[in-house]
PDBQT receptor file of N, H, CA, C and O in Angstrom, charges set to zero:
ATOM      1  N   MET A   1       3.274  -4.592 -20.909  1.00  0.00    +0.000 N 
ATOM      2  CA  MET A   1       4.659  -4.237 -20.726  1.00  0.00    +0.000 C 
ATOM      3  C   MET A   1       4.747  -3.049 -19.767  1.00  0.00    +0.000 C 
ATOM      4  O   MET A   1       3.965  -2.103 -19.850  1.00  0.00    +0.000 OA
ATOM      5  N   CYS A   2       5.706  -3.124 -18.868  1.00  0.00    +0.000 N 
ATOM      6  H   CYS A   2       6.341  -3.893 -18.801  1.00  0.00    +0.000 HD
ATOM      7  CA  CYS A   2       5.925  -2.017 -17.934  1.00  0.00    +0.000 C 
ATOM      8  C   CYS A   2       6.519  -0.839 -18.688  1.00  0.00    +0.000 C 
ATOM      9  O   CYS A   2       7.536  -0.983 -19.368  1.00  0.00    +0.000 OA
ATOM     10  N   LEU A   3       5.892   0.324 -18.573  1.00  0.00    +0.000 N 
ATOM     11  H   LEU A   3       5.067   0.441 -18.021  1.00  0.00    +0.000 HD
ATOM     12  CA  LEU A   3       6.374   1.519 -19.257  1.00  0.00    +0.000 C 
ATOM     13  C   LEU A   3       7.615   2.102 -18.585  1.00  0.00    +0.000 C 
ATOM     14  O   LEU A   3       8.303   2.936 -19.174  1.00  0.00    +0.000 OA
ATOM     15  N   ILE A   4       7.903   1.672 -17.370  1.00  0.00    +0.000 N 
ATOM     16  H   ILE A   4       7.344   0.994 -16.892  1.00  0.00    +0.000 HD
ATOM     17  CA  ILE A   4       9.057   2.186 -16.641  1.00  0.00    +0.000 C 
ATOM     18  C   ILE A   4      10.324   1.405 -16.988  1.00  0.00    +0.000 C 
ATOM     19  O   ILE A   4      11.352   1.998 -17.316  1.00  0.00    +0.000 OA
ATOM     20  N   CYS A   5      10.248   0.057 -16.916  1.00  0.00    +0.000 N 
ATOM     21  H   CYS A   5       9.414  -0.424 -16.649  1.00  0.00    +0.000 HD
ATOM     22  CA  CYS A   5      11.461  -0.741 -17.107  1.00  0.00    +0.000 C 
ATOM     23  C   CYS A   5      11.418  -1.705 -18.286  1.00  0.00    +0.000 C 
ATOM     24  O   CYS A   5      12.447  -2.281 -18.640  1.00  0.00    +0.000 OA
ATOM     25  N   GLY A   6      10.242  -1.896 -18.907  1.00  0.00    +0.000 N 
ATOM     26  H   GLY A   6       9.406  -1.429 -18.619  1.00  0.00    +0.000 HD
ATOM     27  CA  GLY A   6      10.140  -2.775 -20.061  1.00  0.00    +0.000 C 
ATOM     28  C   GLY A   6       9.835  -4.227 -19.745  1.00  0.00    +0.000 C 
ATOM     29  O   GLY A   6       9.763  -5.044 -20.663  1.00  0.00    +0.000 OA
ATOM     30  N   TRP A   7       9.651  -4.582 -18.466  1.00  0.00    +0.000 N 
ATOM     31  H   TRP A   7       9.709  -3.919 -17.720  1.00  0.00    +0.000 HD
ATOM     32  CA  TRP A   7       9.324  -5.963 -18.091  1.00  0.00    +0.000 C 
ATOM     33  C   TRP A   7       7.975  -6.330 -18.688  1.00  0.00    +0.000 C 
ATOM     34  O   TRP A   7       7.051  -5.517 -18.667  1.00  0.00    +0.000 OA
ATOM     35  N   ILE A   8       7.844  -7.539 -19.219  1.00  0.00    +0.000 N 
ATOM     36  H   ILE A   8       8.595  -8.200 -19.237  1.00  0.00    +0.000 HD
ATOM     37  CA  ILE A   8       6.613  -7.962 -19.877  1.00  0.00    +0.000 C 
ATOM     38  C   ILE A   8       5.910  -9.029 -19.055  1.00  0.00    +0.000 C 
ATOM     39  O   ILE A   8       6.493 -10.067 -18.743  1.00  0.00    +0.000 OA
ATOM     40  N   TYR A   9       4.645  -8.769 -18.704  1.00  0.00    +0.000 N 
ATOM     41  H   TYR A   9       4.172  -7.926 -18.957  1.00  0.00    +0.000 HD
ATOM     42  CA  TYR A   9       3.810  -9.753 -18.017  1.00  0.00    +0.000 C 
ATOM     43  C   TYR A   9       3.271 -10.726 -19.047  1.00  0.00    +0.000 C 
ATOM     44  O   TYR A   9       2.703 -10.321 -20.061  1.00  0.00    +0.000 OA
ATOM     45  N   SER A  10       3.452 -12.003 -18.783  1.00  0.00    +0.000 N 
ATOM     46  H   SER A  10       3.914 -12.332 -17.959  1.00  0.00    +0.000 HD
ATOM     47  CA  SER A  10       2.931 -13.048 -19.659  1.00  0.00    +0.000 C 
ATOM     48  C   SER A  10       1.782 -13.760 -18.953  1.00  0.00    +0.000 C 
ATOM     49  O   SER A  10       1.962 -14.302 -17.863  1.00  0.00    +0.000 OA
ATOM     50  N   GLU A  11       0.609 -13.761 -19.569  1.00  0.00    +0.000 N 
ATOM     51  H   GLU A  11       0.463 -13.321 -20.455  1.00  0.00    +0.000 HD
ATOM     52  CA  GLU A  11      -0.539 -14.454 -18.979  1.00  0.00    +0.000 C 
ATOM     53  C   GLU A  11      -0.263 -15.952 -18.857  1.00  0.00    +0.000 C 
ATOM     54  O   GLU A  11      -0.774 -16.604 -17.946  1.00  0.00    +0.000 OA
ATOM     55  N   ILE A  12       0.534 -16.498 -19.760  1.00  0.00    +0.000 N 
ATOM     56  H   ILE A  12       0.949 -15.969 -20.500  1.00  0.00    +0.000 HD
ATOM     57  CA  ILE A  12       0.870 -17.925 -19.705  1.00  0.00    +0.000 C 
ATOM     58  C   ILE A  12       1.710 -18.224 -18.466  1.00  0.00    +0.000 C 
ATOM     59  O   ILE A  12       1.473 -19.216 -17.777  1.00  0.00    +0.000 OA
ATOM     60  N   ASP A  13       2.688 -17.370 -18.183  1.00  0.00    +0.000 N 
ATOM     61  H   ASP A  13       2.881 -16.564 -18.743  1.00  0.00    +0.000 HD
ATOM     62  CA  ASP A  13       3.609 -17.595 -17.065  1.00  0.00    +0.000 C 
ATOM     63  C   ASP A  13       3.099 -17.042 -15.741  1.00  0.00    +0.000 C 
ATOM     64  O   ASP A  13       3.437 -17.572 -14.683  1.00  0.00    +0.000 OA
ATOM     65  N   GLY A  14       2.297 -15.994 -15.781  1.00  0.00    +0.000 N 
ATOM     66  H   GLY A  14       2.022 -15.564 -16.640  1.00  0.00    +0.000 HD
ATOM     67  CA  GLY A  14       1.863 -15.337 -14.550  1.00  0.00    +0.000 C 
ATOM     68  C   GLY A  14       3.059 -14.719 -13.836  1.00  0.00    +0.000 C 
ATOM     69  O   GLY A  14       4.041 -14.336 -14.470  1.00  0.00    +0.000 OA
ATOM     70  N   ASP A  15       2.969 -14.627 -12.529  1.00  0.00    +0.000 N 
ATOM     71  H   ASP A  15       2.171 -14.938 -12.013  1.00  0.00    +0.000 HD
ATOM     72  CA  ASP A  15       4.069 -14.141 -11.686  1.00  0.00    +0.000 C 
ATOM     73  C   ASP A  15       3.979 -14.888 -10.362  1.00  0.00    +0.000 C 
ATOM     74  O   ASP A  15       3.698 -14.286  -9.326  1.00  0.00    +0.000 OA
ATOM     75  N   PRO A  16       4.222 -16.229 -10.394  1.00  0.00    +0.000 N 
ATOM     76  CA  PRO A  16       4.019 -17.053  -9.202  1.00  0.00    +0.000 C 
ATOM     77  C   PRO A  16       4.828 -16.618  -7.986  1.00  0.00    +0.000 C 
ATOM     78  O   PRO A  16       4.397 -16.835  -6.854  1.00  0.00    +0.000 OA
ATOM     79  N   GLU A  17       5.982 -16.016  -8.196  1.00  0.00    +0.000 N 
ATOM     80  H   GLU A  17       6.333 -15.840  -9.115  1.00  0.00    +0.000 HD
ATOM     81  CA  GLU A  17       6.790 -15.551  -7.064  1.00  0.00    +0.000 C 
ATOM     82  C   GLU A  17       6.106 -14.429  -6.298  1.00  0.00    +0.000 C 
ATOM     83  O   GLU A  17       6.453 -14.143  -5.152  1.00  0.00    +0.000 OA
ATOM     84  N   HIS A  18       5.126 -13.794  -6.944  1.00  0.00    +0.000 N 
ATOM     85  H   HIS A  18       4.844 -14.026  -7.875  1.00  0.00    +0.000 HD
ATOM     86  CA  HIS A  18       4.411 -12.678  -6.323  1.00  0.00    +0.000 C 
ATOM     87  C   HIS A  18       2.908 -12.934  -6.242  1.00  0.00    +0.000 C 
ATOM     88  O   HIS A  18       2.114 -11.995  -6.179  1.00  0.00    +0.000 OA
ATOM     89  N   GLY A  19       2.522 -14.219  -6.245  1.00  0.00    +0.000 N 
ATOM     90  H   GLY A  19       3.167 -14.981  -6.297  1.00  0.00    +0.000 HD
ATOM     91  CA  GLY A  19       1.128 -14.587  -6.003  1.00  0.00    +0.000 C 
ATOM     92  C   GLY A  19       0.214 -14.615  -7.207  1.00  0.00    +0.000 C 
ATOM     93  O   GLY A  19      -0.999 -14.734  -7.039  1.00  0.00    +0.000 OA
ATOM     94  N   ILE A  20       0.744 -14.510  -8.423  1.00  0.00    +0.000 N 
ATOM     95  H   ILE A  20       1.730 -14.413  -8.560  1.00  0.00    +0.000 HD
ATOM     96  CA  ILE A  20      -0.081 -14.534  -9.633  1.00  0.00    +0.000 C 
ATOM     97  C   ILE A  20       0.173 -15.863 -10.343  1.00  0.00    +0.000 C 
ATOM     98  O   ILE A  20       1.249 -16.081 -10.900  1.00  0.00    +0.000 OA
ATOM     99  N   ALA A  21      -0.819 -16.740 -10.320  1.00  0.00    +0.000 N 
ATOM    100  H   ALA A  21      -1.693 -16.563  -9.868  1.00  0.00    +0.000 HD
ATOM    101  CA  ALA A  21      -0.669 -18.082 -10.883  1.00  0.00    +0.000 C 
ATOM    102  C   ALA A  21      -0.536 -18.055 -12.398  1.00  0.00    +0.000 C 
ATOM    103  O   ALA A  21      -1.096 -17.179 -13.058  1.00  0.00    +0.000 OA
ATOM    104  N   PRO A  22       0.213 -19.023 -12.958  1.00  0.00    +0.000 N 
ATOM    105  CA  PRO A  22       0.260 -19.138 -14.421  1.00  0.00    +0.000 C 
ATOM    106  C   PRO A  22      -1.149 -19.259 -14.988  1.00  0.00    +0.000 C 
ATOM    107  O   PRO A  22      -2.011 -19.905 -14.391  1.00  0.00    +0.000 OA
ATOM    108  N   GLY A  23      -1.380 -18.641 -16.134  1.00  0.00    +0.000 N 
ATOM    109  H   GLY A  23      -0.680 -18.117 -16.619  1.00  0.00    +0.000 HD
ATOM    110  CA  GLY A  23      -2.695 -18.671 -16.754  1.00  0.00    +0.000 C 
ATOM    111  C   GLY A  23      -3.615 -17.545 -16.309  1.00  0.00    +0.000 C 
ATOM    112  O   GLY A  23      -4.760 -17.479 -16.758  1.00  0.00    +0.000 OA
ATOM    113  N   THR A  24      -3.146 -16.659 -15.440  1.00  0.00    +0.000 N 
ATOM    114  H   THR A  24      -2.216 -16.712 -15.076  1.00  0.00    +0.000 HD
ATOM    115  CA  THR A  24      -3.971 -15.545 -14.954  1.00  0.00    +0.000 C 
ATOM    116  C   THR A  24      -4.018 -14.431 -16.001  1.00  0.00    +0.000 C 
ATOM    117  O   THR A  24      -2.989 -13.883 -16.396  1.00  0.00    +0.000 OA
ATOM    118  N   ALA A  25      -5.226 -14.114 -16.436  1.00  0.00    +0.000 N 
ATOM    119  H   ALA A  25      -6.062 -14.559 -16.115  1.00  0.00    +0.000 HD
ATOM    120  CA  ALA A  25      -5.413 -13.033 -17.407  1.00  0.00    +0.000 C 
ATOM    121  C   ALA A  25      -5.001 -11.703 -16.786  1.00  0.00    +0.000 C 
ATOM    122  O   ALA A  25      -5.146 -11.502 -15.581  1.00  0.00    +0.000 OA
ATOM    123  N   TRP A  26      -4.492 -10.805 -17.611  1.00  0.00    +0.000 N 
ATOM    124  H   TRP A  26      -4.375 -10.969 -18.590  1.00  0.00    +0.000 HD
ATOM    125  CA  TRP A  26      -4.070  -9.483 -17.126  1.00  0.00    +0.000 C 
ATOM    126  C   TRP A  26      -5.216  -8.774 -16.413  1.00  0.00    +0.000 C 
ATOM    127  O   TRP A  26      -4.999  -8.126 -15.390  1.00  0.00    +0.000 OA
ATOM    128  N   ALA A  27      -6.418  -8.888 -16.935  1.00  0.00    +0.000 N 
ATOM    129  H   ALA A  27      -6.594  -9.415 -17.767  1.00  0.00    +0.000 HD
ATOM    130  CA  ALA A  27      -7.578  -8.226 -16.326  1.00  0.00    +0.000 C 
ATOM    131  C   ALA A  27      -7.850  -8.723 -14.904  1.00  0.00    +0.000 C 
ATOM    132  O   ALA A  27      -8.447  -8.010 -14.097  1.00  0.00    +0.000 OA
ATOM    133  N   ALA A  28      -7.409  -9.943 -14.601  1.00  0.00    +0.000 N 
ATOM    134  H   ALA A  28      -6.924 -10.522 -15.256  1.00  0.00    +0.000 HD
ATOM    135  CA  ALA A  28      -7.651 -10.532 -13.284  1.00  0.00    +0.000 C 
ATOM    136  C   ALA A  28      -6.536 -10.217 -12.279  1.00  0.00    +0.000 C 
ATOM    137  O   ALA A  28      -6.673 -10.527 -11.096  1.00  0.00    +0.000 OA
ATOM    138  N   VAL A  29      -5.444  -9.609 -12.733  1.00  0.00    +0.000 N 
ATOM    139  H   VAL A  29      -5.333  -9.358 -13.694  1.00  0.00    +0.000 HD
ATOM    140  CA  VAL A  29      -4.350  -9.258 -11.836  1.00  0.00    +0.000 C 
ATOM    141  C   VAL A  29      -4.813  -8.114 -10.937  1.00  0.00    +0.000 C 
ATOM    142  O   VAL A  29      -5.347  -7.115 -11.420  1.00  0.00    +0.000 OA
ATOM    143  N   ASP A  30      -4.608  -8.262  -9.637  1.00  0.00    +0.000 N 
ATOM    144  H   ASP A  30      -4.174  -9.073  -9.244  1.00  0.00    +0.000 HD
ATOM    145  CA  ASP A  30      -5.039  -7.274  -8.654  1.00  0.00    +0.000 C 
ATOM    146  C   ASP A  30      -4.401  -5.908  -8.924  1.00  0.00    +0.000 C 
ATOM    147  O   ASP A  30      -3.242  -5.828  -9.331  1.00  0.00    +0.000 OA
ATOM    148  N   MET A  31      -5.154  -4.851  -8.696  1.00  0.00    +0.000 N 
ATOM    149  H   MET A  31      -6.096  -4.916  -8.365  1.00  0.00    +0.000 HD
ATOM    150  CA  MET A  31      -4.655  -3.482  -8.908  1.00  0.00    +0.000 C 
ATOM    151  C   MET A  31      -3.480  -3.147  -7.975  1.00  0.00    +0.000 C 
ATOM    152  O   MET A  31      -2.713  -2.228  -8.263  1.00  0.00    +0.000 OA
ATOM    153  N   ASN A  32      -3.330  -3.873  -6.873  1.00  0.00    +0.000 N 
ATOM    154  H   ASN A  32      -3.953  -4.620  -6.639  1.00  0.00    +0.000 HD
ATOM    155  CA  ASN A  32      -2.242  -3.622  -5.930  1.00  0.00    +0.000 C 
ATOM    156  C   ASN A  32      -0.949  -4.339  -6.305  1.00  0.00    +0.000 C 
ATOM    157  O   ASN A  32       0.083  -4.127  -5.667  1.00  0.00    +0.000 OA
ATOM    158  N   TRP A  33      -0.995  -5.183  -7.330  1.00  0.00    +0.000 N 
ATOM    159  H   TRP A  33      -1.833  -5.355  -7.848  1.00  0.00    +0.000 HD
ATOM    160  CA  TRP A  33       0.198  -5.884  -7.795  1.00  0.00    +0.000 C 
ATOM    161  C   TRP A  33       1.183  -4.857  -8.351  1.00  0.00    +0.000 C 
ATOM    162  O   TRP A  33       0.776  -3.850  -8.930  1.00  0.00    +0.000 OA
ATOM    163  N   THR A  34       2.470  -5.114  -8.176  1.00  0.00    +0.000 N 
ATOM    164  H   THR A  34       2.801  -5.932  -7.706  1.00  0.00    +0.000 HD
ATOM    165  CA  THR A  34       3.490  -4.215  -8.720  1.00  0.00    +0.000 C 
ATOM    166  C   THR A  34       4.492  -4.991  -9.562  1.00  0.00    +0.000 C 
ATOM    167  O   THR A  34       4.657  -6.199  -9.390  1.00  0.00    +0.000 OA
ATOM    168  N   CYS A  35       5.147  -4.304 -10.454  1.00  0.00    +0.000 N 
ATOM    169  H   CYS A  35       5.013  -3.323 -10.593  1.00  0.00    +0.000 HD
ATOM    170  CA  CYS A  35       6.151  -4.899 -11.339  1.00  0.00    +0.000 C 
ATOM    171  C   CYS A  35       7.257  -5.531 -10.497  1.00  0.00    +0.000 C 
ATOM    172  O   CYS A  35       7.801  -4.879  -9.607  1.00  0.00    +0.000 OA
ATOM    173  N   PRO A  36       7.596  -6.793 -10.766  1.00  0.00    +0.000 N 
ATOM    174  CA  PRO A  36       8.638  -7.448  -9.982  1.00  0.00    +0.000 C 
ATOM    175  C   PRO A  36      10.040  -6.887 -10.240  1.00  0.00    +0.000 C 
ATOM    176  O   PRO A  36      10.954  -7.127  -9.451  1.00  0.00    +0.000 OA
ATOM    177  N   GLU A  37      10.215  -6.155 -11.316  1.00  0.00    +0.000 N 
ATOM    178  H   GLU A  37       9.472  -5.959 -11.957  1.00  0.00    +0.000 HD
ATOM    179  CA  GLU A  37      11.532  -5.596 -11.637  1.00  0.00    +0.000 C 
ATOM    180  C   GLU A  37      11.757  -4.209 -11.032  1.00  0.00    +0.000 C 
ATOM    181  O   GLU A  37      12.825  -3.929 -10.487  1.00  0.00    +0.000 OA
ATOM    182  N   CYS A  38      10.743  -3.341 -11.131  1.00  0.00    +0.000 N 
ATOM    183  H   CYS A  38       9.875  -3.569 -11.574  1.00  0.00    +0.000 HD
ATOM    184  CA  CYS A  38      10.972  -1.953 -10.700  1.00  0.00    +0.000 C 
ATOM    185  C   CYS A  38       9.959  -1.435  -9.685  1.00  0.00    +0.000 C 
ATOM    186  O   CYS A  38      10.125  -0.334  -9.160  1.00  0.00    +0.000 OA
ATOM    187  N   GLY A  39       8.900  -2.218  -9.397  1.00  0.00    +0.000 N 
ATOM    188  H   GLY A  39       8.765  -3.112  -9.823  1.00  0.00    +0.000 HD
ATOM    189  CA  GLY A  39       7.909  -1.794  -8.413  1.00  0.00    +0.000 C 
ATOM    190  C   GLY A  39       6.827  -0.878  -8.960  1.00  0.00    +0.000 C 
ATOM    191  O   GLY A  39       6.029  -0.340  -8.192  1.00  0.00    +0.000 OA
ATOM    192  N   ALA A  40       6.786  -0.690 -10.282  1.00  0.00    +0.000 N 
ATOM    193  H   ALA A  40       7.434  -1.126 -10.906  1.00  0.00    +0.000 HD
ATOM    194  CA  ALA A  40       5.751   0.159 -10.875  1.00  0.00    +0.000 C 
ATOM    195  C   ALA A  40       4.373  -0.464 -10.646  1.00  0.00    +0.000 C 
ATOM    196  O   ALA A  40       4.246  -1.682 -10.520  1.00  0.00    +0.000 OA
ATOM    197  N   ARG A  41       3.366   0.367 -10.595  1.00  0.00    +0.000 N 
ATOM    198  H   ARG A  41       3.469   1.357 -10.698  1.00  0.00    +0.000 HD
ATOM    199  CA  ARG A  41       2.000  -0.109 -10.389  1.00  0.00    +0.000 C 
ATOM    200  C   ARG A  41       1.398  -0.637 -11.681  1.00  0.00    +0.000 C 
ATOM    201  O   ARG A  41       1.883  -0.335 -12.771  1.00  0.00    +0.000 OA
ATOM    202  N   LYS A  42       0.338  -1.427 -11.553  1.00  0.00    +0.000 N 
ATOM    203  H   LYS A  42      -0.056  -1.673 -10.667  1.00  0.00    +0.000 HD
ATOM    204  CA  LYS A  42      -0.328  -2.012 -12.715  1.00  0.00    +0.000 C 
ATOM    205  C   LYS A  42      -0.744  -0.941 -13.721  1.00  0.00    +0.000 C 
ATOM    206  O   LYS A  42      -0.718  -1.187 -14.927  1.00  0.00    +0.000 OA
ATOM    207  N   GLU A  43      -1.122   0.226 -13.249  1.00  0.00    +0.000 N 
ATOM    208  H   GLU A  43      -1.144   0.425 -12.270  1.00  0.00    +0.000 HD
ATOM    209  CA  GLU A  43      -1.551   1.298 -14.152  1.00  0.00    +0.000 C 
ATOM    210  C   GLU A  43      -0.397   1.824 -15.013  1.00  0.00    +0.000 C 
ATOM    211  O   GLU A  43      -0.626   2.552 -15.979  1.00  0.00    +0.000 OA
ATOM    212  N   ASP A  44       0.842   1.457 -14.664  1.00  0.00    +0.000 N 
ATOM    213  H   ASP A  44       1.028   0.866 -13.880  1.00  0.00    +0.000 HD
ATOM    214  CA  ASP A  44       2.003   1.866 -15.441  1.00  0.00    +0.000 C 
ATOM    215  C   ASP A  44       2.369   0.837 -16.522  1.00  0.00    +0.000 C 
ATOM    216  O   ASP A  44       3.466   0.882 -17.079  1.00  0.00    +0.000 OA
ATOM    217  N   PHE A  45       1.452  -0.079 -16.812  1.00  0.00    +0.000 N 
ATOM    218  H   PHE A  45       0.561  -0.115 -16.359  1.00  0.00    +0.000 HD
ATOM    219  CA  PHE A  45       1.651  -1.087 -17.850  1.00  0.00    +0.000 C 
ATOM    220  C   PHE A  45       0.794  -0.755 -19.050  1.00  0.00    +0.000 C 
ATOM    221  O   PHE A  45      -0.260  -0.131 -18.922  1.00  0.00    +0.000 OA
ATOM    222  N   GLU A  46       1.252  -1.177 -20.223  1.00  0.00    +0.000 N 
ATOM    223  H   GLU A  46       2.108  -1.683 -20.327  1.00  0.00    +0.000 HD
ATOM    224  CA  GLU A  46       0.508  -0.982 -21.471  1.00  0.00    +0.000 C 
ATOM    225  C   GLU A  46       0.499  -2.291 -22.230  1.00  0.00    +0.000 C 
ATOM    226  O   GLU A  46       1.517  -2.980 -22.293  1.00  0.00    +0.000 OA
ATOM    227  N   MET A  47      -0.651  -2.646 -22.815  1.00  0.00    +0.000 N 
ATOM    228  H   MET A  47      -1.478  -2.086 -22.765  1.00  0.00    +0.000 HD
ATOM    229  CA  MET A  47      -0.780  -3.863 -23.588  1.00  0.00    +0.000 C 
ATOM    230  C   MET A  47       0.015  -3.754 -24.880  1.00  0.00    +0.000 C 
ATOM    231  O   MET A  47      -0.071  -2.753 -25.590  1.00  0.00    +0.000 OA
ATOM    232  N   ILE A  48       0.793  -4.800 -25.181  1.00  0.00    +0.000 N 
ATOM    233  H   ILE A  48       0.863  -5.613 -24.604  1.00  0.00    +0.000 HD
ATOM    234  CA  ILE A  48       1.539  -4.856 -26.436  1.00  0.00    +0.000 C 
ATOM    235  C   ILE A  48       1.323  -6.221 -27.068  1.00  0.00    +0.000 C 
ATOM    236  O   ILE A  48       0.982  -7.178 -26.373  1.00  0.00    +0.000 OA
ATOM    237  N   ALA A  49       1.514  -6.319 -28.361  1.00  0.00    +0.000 N 
ATOM    238  H   ALA A  49       1.791  -5.542 -28.926  1.00  0.00    +0.000 HD
ATOM    239  CA  ALA A  49       1.435  -7.608 -29.052  1.00  0.00    +0.000 C 
ATOM    240  C   ALA A  49       2.816  -8.245 -29.041  1.00  0.00    +0.000 C 
ATOM    241  O   ALA A  49       3.818  -7.593 -29.331  1.00  0.00    +0.000 OA
ATOM    242  N   VAL A  50       2.853  -9.532 -28.703  1.00  0.00    +0.000 N 
ATOM    243  H   VAL A  50       2.038 -10.063 -28.468  1.00  0.00    +0.000 HD
ATOM    244  CA  VAL A  50       4.134 -10.245 -28.703  1.00  0.00    +0.000 C 
ATOM    245  C   VAL A  50       4.063 -11.453 -29.605  1.00  0.00    +0.000 C 
ATOM    246  O   VAL A  50       5.045 -12.183 -29.738  1.00  0.00    +0.000 OA
TER     247      VAL A  50
């Protein structure tokens, strides 16, 4: 979950609009990827249980 805006990355859905295919594990997401909602960096995300 993005600590800035609350957007949640789903490994099932990925982020295909930004080059992350569905099924991509969070660990495999490139460090240069940014939150599609607010532009926060990957380091600004925290793992949560959903």
